[in-house]
C-alpha positions in Angstrom: -27.2 -3.0 -1.0 -28.9 -6.3 -2.0 -30.0 -4.9 -5.4 -26.5 -3.6 -6.1 -24.9 -6.9 -5.1 -27.4 -8.9 -7.3 -26.5 -6.8 -10.3 -22.8 -7.1 -9.9 -22.5 -10.6 -8.5 -20.7 -13.0 -10.9 -20.4 -10.2 -13.5 -17.1 -8.7 -12.4 -15.4 -9.5 -15.6 -16.8 -9.4 -19.1 -15.9 -10.8 -22.5 -12.2 -11.5 -23.1 -11.4 -11.1 -19.4 -12.1 -7.3 -19.4 -13.0 -6.0 -16.0 -16.4 -4.2 -15.6 -16.7 -0.8 -14.1 -18.6 -2.0 -11.1 -15.8 -4.4 -10.2 -13.2 -1.7 -10.6 -15.1 0.7 -8.4 -15.7 -1.9 -5.7 -12.1 -2.9 -5.8 -10.9 0.7 -5.5 -13.3 1.3 -2.6 -12.2 -1.8 -0.7 -8.4 -1.2 -1.2 -8.6 2.5 -0.4 -10.8 2.1 2.7 -8.6 -0.7 4.0 -5.5 1.4 3.6 -7.4 4.3 5.2 -8.4 2.3 8.3 -4.8 1.1 8.9 -3.1 4.4 8.1 -5.5 6.5 10.1 -4.6 4.4 13.1 -0.9 4.3 12.4 -0.5 8.0 11.7 -3.0 9.6 14.0 -5.2 7.7 16.4 -2.6 5.3 17.8 -0.6 8.3 18.9 -3.6 9.8 20.7 -4.4 6.5 22.3 -0.8 6.0 23.4 -0.9 9.5 25.0 -4.0 8.5 27.0 -2.2 5.4 28.3 1.2 6.9 29.0 1.5 10.7 28.3 5.3 10.8 29.1 6.2 7.6 27.3 3.8 7.9 24.4 6.5 7.8 21.7 7.9 4.6 23.2 4.4 3.1 23.4 3.8 4.0 19.8 7.1 2.4 18.7 6.3 -0.8 20.5 2.8 -1.1 19.1 3.8 -0.3 15.5 6.9 -2.4 15.6 5.0 -5.5 16.7 2.3 -4.8 14.2 4.9 -4.6 11.4 6.3 -8.0 12.3 2.8 -9.5 11.9 2.5 -7.8 8.6 5.8 -9.2 7.3 4.7 -12.7 8.2 1.1 -12.3 7.3 1.4 -11.4 3.7 3.0 -14.6 2.4 1.3 -16.9 5.0 -2.2 -15.6 4.3 -1.4 -15.6 0.6 -0.4 -19.2 0.7 -3.6 -20.1 2.7 -5.7 -18.3 0.2 -4.2 -20.2 -2.8 -5.1 -23.5 -1.1 -8.6 -22.6 0.2 -11.3 -25.0 -0.9 -14.4 -23.0 0.3 -17.5 -23.2 -1.8 -17.7 -19.4 -2.0 -14.2 -19.3 -3.6 -10.7 -19.0 -2.4 -10.5 -15.1 -2.1 -13.9 -14.2 -0.7 -13.3 -15.9 2.7 -10.3 -13.6 3.2 -12.3 -10.5 2.3 -14.9 -11.6 4.9 -12.2 -12.3 7.4 -10.6 -8.9 6.8 -13.8 -7.1 7.4 -14.4 -9.0 10.7 -10.8 -8.3 11.9 -11.2 -4.6 11.1 -14.3 -4.4 13.3 -12.6 -6.4 16.1 -9.4 -4.4 15.9 -11.2 -1.1 16.2 -13.2 -2.4 19.2 -10.1 -3.6 21.0 -8.3 -0.4 20.3 -11.2 1.7 21.6 -11.3 -0.1 25.0 -7.5 -0.4 25.4 -6.1 1.0 28.6 -2.8 -0.9 28.6 0.1 -1.3 26.1 -0.5 -5.0 25.5 -4.2 -4.5 24.8 -3.4 -1.5 22.4 -0.8 -3.7 20.7 -3.4 -6.5 20.3 -5.9 -4.0 18.7 -3.3 -2.8 16.2 -2.1 -6.4 15.4 -5.8 -7.5 14.7 -6.3 -4.4 12.5 -3.0 -5.1 10.7 -4.0 -8.8 10.0 -7.4 -7.5 8.8 -5.7 -5.2 6.4 -3.4 -8.0 5.1 -6.2 -10.4 4.7 -8.4 -7.9 2.8 -5.5 -6.8 0.6 -4.4 -10.4 -0.2 -8.0 -11.3 -1.2 -8.6 -8.2 -3.2 -5.2 -8.2 -5.0 -5.4 -11.9 -6.0 -8.8 -11.4 -7.7 -7.1 -9.5 -10.5 -4.8 -12.2 -11.9 -7.5 -14.7 -11.1 -10.0 -13.1 -13.4 -8.7 -10.3 -15.5 -6.8 -11.0 -18.7 -3.2 -9.8 -18.9 -4.0 -7.3 -21.7 -6.8 -5.6 -19.7 -5.1 -5.3 -16.2 -4.1 -1.6 -16.5 -7.2 -0.1 -14.9 -7.3 -2.8 -12.2 -3.6 -2.1 -11.5 -4.4 1.6 -11.1 -7.1 0.8 -8.6 -4.8 -1.3 -6.5 -1.9 1.2 -6.7 -4.0 4.2 -5.9 -5.4 2.5 -2.8 -2.5 3.6 -0.5 -2.4 7.4 -1.3 -6.1 7.7 -1.6 -6.6 5.6 1.6 -4.2 7.8 3.5 -6.1 10.9 2.7 -9.5 9.2 3.3 -8.5 7.7 6.6 -7.0 10.9 8.0 -10.0 12.9 6.7 -12.6 10.6 8.3 -10.7 10.6 11.6 -10.3 14.4 11.7 -14.0 14.9 11.0 -14.7 13.2 14.3 -12.1 15.0 16.5 -11.8 15.4 19.4 -14.0 12.3 20.0 -11.2 9.7 19.9 -13.7 6.7 20.0 -15.4 8.0 16.8 -12.0 8.8 15.3 -11.1 5.2 15.6 -14.5 3.6 14.7 -15.4 5.7 11.6 -12.4 4.8 9.3 -12.7 1.1 10.4 -16.4 1.1 9.8 -16.0 2.4 6.3 -13.4 -0.3 5.6 -15.7 -3.0 6.9 -18.6 -1.8 4.6 -16.4 -1.5 1.5 -14.6 -4.8 1.9 -17.9 -6.6 2.6 -19.4 -5.0 -0.5 -16.6 -6.4 -2.6 -16.9 -9.8 -1.0 -20.6 -10.0 -1.5 -20.5 -8.7 -5.1 -17.5 -10.3 -6.7 -17.4 -13.6 -8.5 -14.9 -16.1 -7.2 -14.7 -19.6 -8.6 -14.0 -22.4 -6.1 -11.1 -24.8 -6.8 -11.2 -28.6 -6.5 -8.9 -30.7 -4.4 -7.1 -31.7 -7.7 -6.5 -28.0 -8.5 -5.2 -27.3 -5.0 -1.4 -26.6 -5.0 0.8 -29.1 -3.3 2.1 -28.4 0.2 5.1 -30.1 1.7 8.0 -29.0 4.0 9.7 -27.6 0.9 6.6 -25.6 -0.1 6.2 -24.3 3.4 9.7 -22.9 3.4 9.0 -21.4 0.0 6.1 -19.5 1.6 8.5 -16.8 2.6 10.6 -16.4 -0.5 10.8 -16.8 -4.3 14.1 -18.1 -5.8 15.4 -15.0 -7.7 17.6 -17.1 -9.9 14.9 -19.5 -11.0 12.4 -16.7 -11.4 14.7 -13.8 -12.5 12.0 -11.5 -13.8 10.1 -11.7 -10.5 13.3 -11.0 -8.6 14.1 -7.9 -10.7 10.6 -6.6 -10.3 10.8 -7.2 -6.5 14.1 -5.2 -6.1 12.8 -2.5 -8.4 9.7 -2.0 -6.3 11.8 -2.0 -3.1 14.0 0.8 -4.4 11.1 2.9 -5.7 9.3 2.6 -2.4 12.5 3.5 -0.6 12.1 6.9 -2.2 8.4 7.1 -1.3 9.2 6.3 2.4 12.0 8.9 2.5 9.5 11.6 1.8 6.6 10.2 3.8 8.5 9.4 7.0 10.4 12.7 7.4 8.1 15.2 5.7 6.8 16.8 8.9 10.3 17.2 10.4 11.6 18.6 7.0 8.8 21.2 6.8 9.3 22.3 10.4 13.1 22.5 10.4 13.8 23.6 6.8 10.8 25.6 5.8 9.9 26.8 9.4 6.3 25.6 9.2 4.6 26.1 12.6 4.3 22.6 14.3 0.7 23.4 15.1 -0.2 23.8 11.5 2.2 21.4 9.8 -0.6 18.8 9.5 -2.5 21.2 7.3 0.6 21.8 5.2 1.1 18.0 4.8 -2.6 17.6 3.9 -2.3 20.3 1.1 0.7 18.5 -0.3 -1.1 15.1 -0.1 -4.2 16.5 -1.9 -2.0 17.8 -4.8 0.1 14.7 -5.1 -2.8 12.2 -4.8 -5.0 14.3 -7.0 -2.5 14.2 -9.9 -2.0 10.5 -9.3 -5.8 10.0 -9.7 -5.8 11.9 -12.9 -2.8 10.2 -14.6 -3.2 6.6 -13.3 -6.5 5.8 -15.2 -5.3 7.5 -18.4 -2.0 5.8 -18.5 -3.5 2.5 -17.5 -5.7 2.5 -20.6 -2.8 3.7 -22.7 -0.6 0.9 -21.4 -3.3 -1.7 -22.2 -3.8 -0.2 -25.7 -0.1 -0.3 -26.7 0.5 -3.6 -24.9 3.6 -2.4 -23.0 4.4 -2.1 -19.3 8.2 -1.7 -18.9 8.5 1.8 -20.5 5.8 3.2 -18.3 7.3 1.8 -15.1 10.8 3.1 -16.1 9.4 6.5 -17.0 7.4 6.8 -13.8 10.5 6.0 -11.7 12.5 8.7 -13.5 9.7 11.3 -13.0 9.5 10.3 -9.4 13.3 10.7 -9.0 13.1 14.2 -10.5 10.4 15.1 -8.0 12.6 13.9 -5.1 15.5 15.9 -6.5 13.3 19.0 -6.5 12.3 18.2 -2.9 16.0 18.0 -2.0 16.7 21.4 -3.4 13.5 23.2 -2.6 14.1 26.6 -1.0 10.4 27.5 -0.4 7.2 25.7 0.6 5.7 26.6 -2.8 8.7 24.8 -4.5 8.1 21.8 -2.2 4.5 21.7 -3.4 5.7 21.7 -7.0 8.0 18.8 -6.1 5.0 16.9 -4.7 3.1 17.6 -7.9 5.9 16.0 -9.9 6.0 13.1 -7.5 2.2 12.7 -7.9 2.5 12.5 -11.7 5.3 9.8 -11.3 3.2 7.9 -8.8 0.2 8.1 -11.1 2.1 6.5 -14.0 3.7 3.9 -11.7 0.4 2.9 -10.1 -1.2 2.6 -13.6 1.1 -0.3 -14.6 3.0 -1.6 -11.6 0.7 -4.4 -10.6 0.0 -5.2 -14.3 3.7 -5.8 -14.8 4.1 -7.8 -11.6 1.2 -10.1 -12.5 2.9 -11.0 -15.8 6.1 -12.2 -14.0 4.5 -14.3 -11.2 6.1 -17.7 -10.7 2.8 -19.5 -10.4 0.0 -17.5 -12.2 -2.6 -20.1 -11.2 -1.9 -19.5 -7.5 -0.8 -15.9 -7.3 -1.7 -14.8 -3.7 1.4 -16.0 -2.0 3.8 -14.5 -4.5 1.8 -11.2 -4.5 2.1 -11.3 -0.7 5.9 -11.4 -1.0 5.8 -8.7 -3.6 3.8 -6.5 -1.2 6.7 -6.8 1.2 8.8 -4.8 -1.3 6.5 -1.8 -0.7 6.1 -2.2 3.1 9.8 -3.0 4.0 11.1 0.5 3.1 8.9 2.0 5.9 11.2 0.0 8.3 14.4 0.4 6.4 14.3 4.2 6.0 14.1 5.0 9.7 17.0 2.6 10.3 19.4 4.3 7.7 18.0 7.8 7.9 20.1 9.0 11.0 23.3 8.2 9.1 22.1 10.1 6.0 20.8 13.0 8.0 24.2 13.3 9.7 26.2 13.7 6.5 27.6 17.2 6.4 25.5 18.2 9.4 26.5 21.3 11.4 25.2 23.5 14.2 23.4 25.7 11.6 22.1 22.6 9.7 21.8 19.8 12.2 19.8 17.5 9.9 20.9 17.2 6.3 17.6 16.4 4.6 19.1 17.0 1.2 21.3 13.9 1.5 18.2 11.8 2.6 16.1 12.9 -0.3 19.0 12.5 -2.8 19.4 9.0 -1.5 15.8 8.5 -2.3 16.4 10.0 -5.7 19.2 7.5 -6.4 17.0 4.6 -5.2 14.3 5.6 -7.6 16.7 5.8 -10.5 18.1 2.4 -9.5 14.5 1.1 -9.4 14.1 2.2 -13.0 17.3 0.5 -14.1 16.3 -2.8 -12.5 13.3 -3.0 -14.8 15.5 -3.2 -17.9 16.7 -6.9 -17.3 13.1 -8.2 -17.0 12.4 -10.6 -19.8 9.0 -11.8 -21.0 7.3 -8.5 -20.5 7.3 -5.7 -23.1 
């Protein structure tokens, strides 16, 4: 490890602000493994641990734990981002939060393993969530700090692909250890710790002086939690566009299992395998298209057409999901969605970084932007019952078509919201 770190340290970006391959690989590994540790816990191991604590009330326990963790996530992104922008550490202002993220991942996994009550389990998940936020804030902010705007396509792809790749990675690592729940919890978190530490040790990160430190007053503190969409219109349009597009993502992710069981009559005992197959297809195509389109976007010097096109392709995929009559057709829909996601991930962060209100201190504003991708996971479950009830009958008690068509409409709206953005081609 020391030899690798020595060769990469302070060489993350080359001439003209172009990121080096080593930096991109370390960035991708850190972001994907951080997502994997959190999602493996949220999707799988928390449910198993909740069943150990209270078999009859496991779903209620899970709702409490995830709900409280989500609140810490909503507050954590802008607050940790603001702190990172103002950090005066000699090792830089991003690396301390990578180290903190790794430490919190380790602590969160340990607390979760020993949890025998709901409060302790909640504490374990909150610590893990804060570890994820800290690591993601640090990793994301490295890109606008160091990579020139015209070379951000590949780095944007690495950041965007972190969530879908991480979901597959985390679930795979956890299932490899089943039925040993302790190992199922520790392995994804251990991989995240190693990958985030590798990035922290290897990456360059210039320290700022007190004169460069952004001001902080009561007004700035209140501004931690929002960006004025009238004063910074391009940022506001980008935020709402991202929220709409990820609404469509959440519509599929949150209700995919119920949809397959109730509509396509997949056996509940094997629905996990069916979801994994779809995830491999979707994520695999995203991984193919994201790097290719990232380079093309850099080459032509344009971001908006790619984001608009990706949202439209994603909307088409959702439309196919809504009308799928077989599982095979559902997989085709996920393939289309995967292509749309690949294009979107290639340029989304690159576009966002060009509309930041304060490019010299990007972590706080990137934190608020990340809320646009995390909020739909809370919004969709709140509005889904009403959408599922539209036109419902005894023969069709859950109208998944209306839910997915709502996601389709949201994705189209997300594409349209890109059009008013000025200052970005």
